[in-house]
C-alpha positions as CSV (number, residue, x, y, z in Angstrom):
1,M,0.0,0.0,0.3
2,K,2.8,2.6,0.9
3,R,4.6,1.7,-2.6
4,I,1.6,2.3,-4.2
5,L,0.8,5.4,-1.9
6,F,4.5,6.5,-3.1
7,T,3.4,6.3,-6.6
8,L,1.0,8.0,-7.3
9,C,2.4,10.8,-5.6
10,I,5.4,11.0,-7.7
11,V,2.7,10.7,-10.8
12,L,0.4,13.3,-9.0
13,V,3.8,15.6,-8.8
14,V,4.9,14.7,-12.7
15,A,1.0,15.7,-13.4
16,T,0.9,19.2,-11.8
17,T,4.0,20.2,-13.2
18,S,3.7,18.9,-16.7
19,M,0.1,21.2,-16.5
20,G,2.1,24.1,-14.8
21,Q,4.2,24.5,-17.7
22,K,1.4,23.5,-20.3
23,S,-0.3,26.2,-18.8
24,Q,2.7,28.6,-19.0
25,K,3.2,28.1,-22.2
26,S,-0.6,29.0,-23.1
27,L,0.4,32.3,-22.6
28,W,2.7,32.0,-25.5
29,P,2.0,33.6,-28.9
30,V,0.2,31.1,-31.2
31,S,1.8,30.8,-34.3
32,S,0.1,33.2,-36.8
33,E,1.5,35.0,-40.3
34,K,-1.0,37.6,-39.6
35,P,-1.1,40.2,-36.0
36,N,-3.2,38.5,-33.0
37,K,-6.1,41.2,-31.2
38,H,-3.3,42.7,-29.3
39,Q,-0.6,43.1,-32.1
40,L,-3.8,45.0,-33.8
41,E,-4.4,47.3,-30.5
42,Q,-0.6,48.6,-31.0
43,I,-0.3,49.0,-34.5
44,E,-3.5,51.0,-34.5
45,R,-2.1,52.9,-31.5
46,K,1.0,53.8,-34.5
47,Y,2.1,56.7,-32.5
48,G,3.7,57.6,-29.6
49,M,7.0,58.8,-26.9
50,F,9.5,57.6,-25.3
51,I,10.7,59.7,-21.9
52,H,14.0,59.1,-21.3
53,F,14.3,60.9,-17.7
54,G,17.1,59.3,-14.7
55,I,20.0,59.9,-13.1
56,N,22.0,60.6,-16.6
57,T,19.9,63.9,-16.9
58,F,21.8,65.2,-14.3
59,H,25.3,64.1,-15.7
60,D,25.2,65.2,-19.5
61,M,25.5,61.4,-20.4
62,E,24.1,58.8,-21.7
63,W,24.9,55.7,-20.6
64,T,26.2,56.2,-16.5
65,D,27.4,52.8,-15.4
66,G,25.5,52.5,-11.8
67,S,27.8,54.9,-9.8
68,K,27.0,58.0,-9.6
69,P,25.6,59.1,-6.4
70,V,22.0,58.4,-6.1
71,E,21.8,62.2,-4.7
72,S,22.7,63.3,-8.0
73,Y,19.2,62.6,-9.7
74,Q,17.8,66.2,-8.4
75,P,14.5,67.5,-10.2
76,T,13.5,71.1,-8.8
77,A,9.9,69.1,-10.2
78,I,8.2,66.4,-11.8
79,D,5.4,67.6,-14.2
80,A,4.7,64.1,-15.8
81,D,0.9,66.3,-16.4
82,Q,2.7,68.2,-19.0
83,W,4.5,65.3,-20.5
84,I,1.1,63.7,-20.7
85,K,-0.5,66.3,-21.5
86,T,1.5,67.1,-24.3
87,A,1.1,63.7,-25.8
88,K,-2.5,64.2,-25.8
89,D,-2.1,67.2,-28.0
90,A,0.3,66.0,-30.2
91,G,-2.1,63.3,-31.2
92,M,-0.1,60.3,-29.4
93,K,-1.8,57.4,-28.8
94,Y,0.9,56.0,-25.9
95,V,3.7,56.8,-23.9
96,I,6.8,54.5,-23.1
97,L,8.8,56.0,-19.3
98,I,12.4,54.6,-18.8
99,T,11.4,53.0,-15.5
100,K,15.2,51.8,-15.1
101,H,18.0,52.3,-17.5
102,H,21.5,50.7,-17.7
103,D,22.9,52.5,-14.7
104,G,20.2,50.5,-12.6
105,F,18.7,53.9,-11.3
106,C,14.9,53.5,-10.3
107,L,12.2,55.7,-10.8
108,W,9.9,54.2,-8.2
109,D,10.7,53.5,-4.4
110,S,11.7,49.8,-4.8
111,E,11.6,47.5,-2.4
112,Y,14.1,45.6,-3.6
113,T,17.2,48.3,-4.3
114,E,18.4,51.3,-2.4
115,Y,19.7,53.2,-5.8
116,D,16.0,54.6,-6.7
117,V,14.2,58.0,-6.2
118,A,13.7,57.4,-2.7
119,N,16.6,57.6,-1.4
120,S,17.3,60.6,-4.0
121,G,17.2,64.7,-4.2
122,N,13.6,64.3,-5.4
123,T,11.6,61.5,-4.0
124,T,8.6,61.5,-6.1
125,N,7.7,58.1,-7.6
126,V,7.8,59.1,-11.2
127,V,5.9,55.5,-12.7
128,E,3.0,56.3,-10.5
129,A,3.0,60.1,-11.5
130,V,2.7,59.2,-15.2
131,A,0.5,56.4,-15.0
132,K,-1.9,59.0,-13.0
133,A,-1.6,61.0,-15.8
134,C,-1.8,58.1,-18.5
135,K,-5.0,57.6,-17.3
136,K,-6.1,61.2,-16.9
137,Y,-5.9,62.0,-20.3
138,D,-6.3,58.8,-21.6
139,I,-3.1,57.6,-22.9
140,G,-1.5,54.2,-23.1
141,L,1.2,53.5,-20.6
142,G,4.1,51.9,-21.9
143,L,7.4,50.9,-19.3
144,Y,11.4,50.3,-20.4
145,Y,13.2,48.4,-17.9
146,S,16.7,47.6,-18.9
147,L,17.8,44.0,-18.2
148,W,21.5,45.5,-18.2
149,D,21.7,46.9,-14.8
150,R,25.5,48.0,-14.2
151,N,24.8,48.7,-10.4
152,R,23.5,45.6,-9.6
153,N,24.7,42.8,-11.8
154,G,27.9,44.6,-13.3
155,D,30.1,41.5,-13.6
156,V,28.0,39.9,-16.4
157,K,30.6,37.9,-17.4
158,D,29.5,35.6,-14.4
159,A,26.6,32.8,-15.0
160,T,26.9,32.4,-11.7
161,L,25.3,35.4,-10.8
162,D,22.2,35.1,-13.2
163,E,19.9,33.3,-11.0
164,A,19.9,35.7,-8.2
165,Y,19.6,38.8,-11.0
166,N,16.9,37.0,-13.2
167,N,14.5,37.1,-9.5
168,Y,15.5,40.4,-8.9
169,M,14.2,41.6,-12.4
170,I,10.9,39.4,-11.9
171,D,10.4,41.0,-8.7
172,Q,11.1,44.2,-9.6
173,L,8.4,43.7,-13.0
174,N,6.0,42.6,-10.3
175,E,6.5,45.5,-8.3
176,L,5.7,47.9,-11.2
177,M,2.5,46.0,-12.4
178,D,1.7,46.0,-9.0
179,M,1.8,49.7,-8.7
180,T,0.4,50.9,-12.0
181,K,-2.4,48.4,-12.0
182,P,-4.9,49.7,-9.7
183,I,-4.3,53.3,-11.6
184,T,-4.2,51.8,-15.5
185,E,-3.0,49.1,-17.6
186,I,0.3,48.6,-19.0
187,V,-0.2,49.0,-23.0
188,E,3.4,47.7,-23.3
189,F,7.2,46.5,-21.9
190,W,10.4,47.4,-23.4
191,F,13.4,45.9,-22.8
192,D,16.5,46.8,-23.5
193,G,20.3,45.9,-22.7
194,G,20.6,41.2,-23.4
195,W,23.0,41.7,-26.3
196,L,25.4,41.9,-22.9
197,K,24.7,38.0,-22.2
198,E,24.4,35.3,-24.5
199,N,20.4,35.1,-25.5
200,D,19.3,31.9,-23.1
201,R,21.0,33.3,-20.0
202,W,18.4,35.7,-20.1
203,P,14.7,34.6,-18.7
204,V,13.2,35.7,-21.2
205,A,10.0,33.2,-21.0
206,R,9.7,33.6,-17.4
207,I,9.6,37.5,-17.9
208,Y,7.0,37.0,-20.5
209,E,5.0,35.3,-18.9
210,T,4.7,37.1,-15.8
211,I,3.9,39.6,-17.8
212,K,1.0,37.9,-19.6
213,S,-0.5,36.3,-16.6
214,R,-1.5,39.6,-15.1
215,E,-1.9,41.9,-18.3
216,P,-2.5,39.5,-21.2
217,H,-2.7,42.1,-23.7
218,C,0.6,44.3,-22.9
219,Q,3.0,43.7,-26.2
220,V,6.3,42.9,-25.2
221,G,9.4,43.6,-27.2
222,I,13.6,43.0,-26.2
223,N,15.5,45.3,-28.2
224,W,17.5,43.9,-31.2
225,T,15.2,41.4,-31.1
226,I,16.0,39.1,-34.2
227,G,19.0,36.7,-35.1
228,L,20.3,35.5,-38.4
229,P,19.8,31.8,-39.4
230,E,23.4,30.7,-38.3
231,N,23.2,32.3,-35.2
232,P,20.4,33.0,-34.1
233,D,21.9,35.4,-31.4
234,H,24.0,37.0,-33.6
235,H,24.2,41.3,-33.1
236,P,22.7,43.2,-34.4
237,V,20.6,42.5,-37.8
238,Y,19.5,46.0,-38.6
239,P,15.8,46.4,-40.5
240,K,17.7,46.1,-44.1
241,D,19.3,42.7,-43.1
242,Q,16.4,40.9,-41.8
243,K,14.0,38.1,-43.6
244,E,11.0,36.5,-44.0
245,G,11.9,33.4,-41.7
246,Y,14.8,34.9,-39.7
247,P,14.7,33.5,-36.4
248,I,13.7,35.2,-33.3
249,R,16.1,35.9,-30.8
250,Y,14.5,36.2,-27.9
251,F,11.5,34.2,-27.6
252,P,8.4,34.5,-26.9
253,S,8.3,38.3,-27.6
254,D,5.7,40.5,-29.8
255,F,6.6,42.6,-31.6
256,R,10.5,43.7,-33.1
257,L,13.3,46.6,-31.5
258,G,16.3,47.8,-33.2
259,D,16.9,51.4,-31.7
260,P,17.0,53.8,-33.6
261,Y,16.2,52.0,-37.2
262,L,13.3,52.4,-39.6
263,P,12.2,49.8,-41.3
264,V,13.3,49.5,-44.9
265,A,10.7,49.0,-47.9
266,N,8.6,45.6,-47.9
267,D,9.4,45.1,-44.7
268,P,9.4,41.2,-43.5
269,K,7.1,40.8,-41.0
270,V,6.9,36.6,-40.3
271,F,9.4,35.1,-38.2
272,T,10.4,31.6,-36.9
273,H,11.1,30.1,-33.7
274,D,11.4,26.2,-33.3
275,G,10.0,25.6,-36.6
276,K,7.0,27.7,-36.3
277,K,5.8,30.8,-37.3
278,Y,5.1,34.3,-36.2
279,Y,3.9,38.0,-36.7
280,M,5.9,40.6,-35.5
281,P,5.2,44.6,-36.3
282,W,8.2,46.7,-36.1
283,E,8.5,49.8,-33.6
284,S,11.0,52.6,-34.1
285,T,12.2,54.8,-31.8
286,V,14.1,57.5,-32.9
287,C,15.3,60.6,-31.2
288,I,13.0,64.2,-31.7
289,S,16.8,66.2,-30.9
290,Q,20.5,64.3,-30.9
291,R,20.1,62.9,-27.6
292,W,18.5,60.2,-25.4
293,F,18.5,62.1,-22.5
294,Y,18.4,65.5,-21.4
295,N,21.9,66.8,-22.2
296,T,23.3,70.5,-22.3
297,T,25.0,70.8,-25.2
298,D,21.4,68.9,-27.2
299,T,20.5,71.9,-28.9
300,T,20.1,70.2,-32.8
301,F,16.4,69.4,-33.2
302,K,14.9,67.4,-36.6
303,S,12.8,70.0,-38.9
304,I,9.6,69.5,-39.3
305,N,10.2,68.4,-42.9
306,E,12.2,65.4,-41.3
307,L,10.2,64.6,-38.8
308,V,7.3,63.8,-41.2
309,K,9.3,62.0,-43.4
310,L,10.3,59.7,-40.5
311,Y,6.9,59.6,-39.7
312,E,5.2,58.2,-43.1
313,Q,8.4,55.7,-42.9
314,A,8.2,54.4,-39.3
315,T,4.4,53.9,-39.6
316,A,4.2,52.8,-42.9
317,Q,3.4,48.4,-43.5
318,D,1.6,48.4,-39.9
319,N,4.7,50.1,-38.1
320,I,5.0,52.3,-35.0
321,L,6.7,55.0,-34.7
322,I,7.7,56.3,-30.7
323,L,9.5,59.6,-31.0
324,N,12.0,60.5,-27.5
325,C,11.6,63.9,-26.0
326,P,13.5,64.5,-23.0
327,P,12.2,66.3,-19.6
328,N,15.4,68.5,-18.8
329,R,16.3,68.8,-14.9
330,E,13.2,71.0,-14.3
331,G,11.0,67.6,-15.0
332,R,9.7,69.1,-18.0
333,L,9.8,68.7,-21.2
334,R,11.6,71.3,-23.2
335,D,9.6,74.4,-25.2
336,Q,11.3,72.6,-28.5
337,D,10.2,69.8,-28.2
338,V,6.3,70.7,-27.4
339,A,6.5,73.1,-30.3
340,L,7.9,70.3,-32.9
341,L,5.0,67.8,-31.6
342,L,2.3,70.4,-32.0
343,E,3.4,71.7,-35.4
344,L,4.3,67.7,-36.3
345,K,0.5,67.1,-35.7
346,K,-0.9,69.4,-38.2
347,H,1.6,67.7,-41.2
348,I,0.3,63.8,-40.5
349,Q,-2.4,61.6,-41.0
350,L,-2.8,60.4,-37.4
351,P,-5.5,57.9,-36.6
352,E,-8.5,58.5,-34.8
């Protein structure tokens, strides 16, 4: 009898584990050569704003290394209302906020690190403020999160550190969703910095399942999404070099990224994983000036004609444009950004 009970317990454990794995895989994309419901929603959004803001804003640098003093982040204000109202007035459908860049500095009060706004010169929870403004102006909320974290996981060559850091990321992603869910939905997660490690060292499936189990409509993308047939982890594969059937470097994911590049004519849409085909639109992320983060030397802006051409190329073929407009050290979008966005709206055909 004991042997029978022991055998039944083993069978139950195996069956439960198998069901759990099957349940999680049910969250993965379904093989298709056409966009699914939530991809169509993303395509219909078409146009949005990238908001690069963080500790880099105060050092005239695009990438800092995670060692800048937390006190050096000291905006005089956080005018999230102005950021989101500008996006709304410009005809944009959503924004993507940098929550944590490569430096590891978090724009919310994270339980899992001291390198965040709660210990800085301005303790405003920027993620929460932006979420509230998105709700107020009926704008979609997207969140950028860097996989690479030079403060928390600087030694990327040491694979023995992966498990602890992977758990850290999942904890923070759940924290971001816990914080924003009572306020508004997250329409997109934009991940960056994956090229520092081999693709199979990132917990891509776990990240995807964590998000989709809570926000099934949310689109998930990882920068430099596509590999080469002879090397699925090749970096980078530019839009001009991508072809139908090329492998998805980070699977599962919902759309392609490769900033700041634009799609080419006859942009391919169908890519492969494990012998199956998946539709993936392209999202272009481009600076309205020259830098991602506010920089005192960044004074050259694209002209209206340049922006019109950029919009037309980026949004053709069922693709999406995200235009970067970095808030300054006073926590406001620059006057030039606002003026250009409102002028651009007059020249382009925006979806209702």
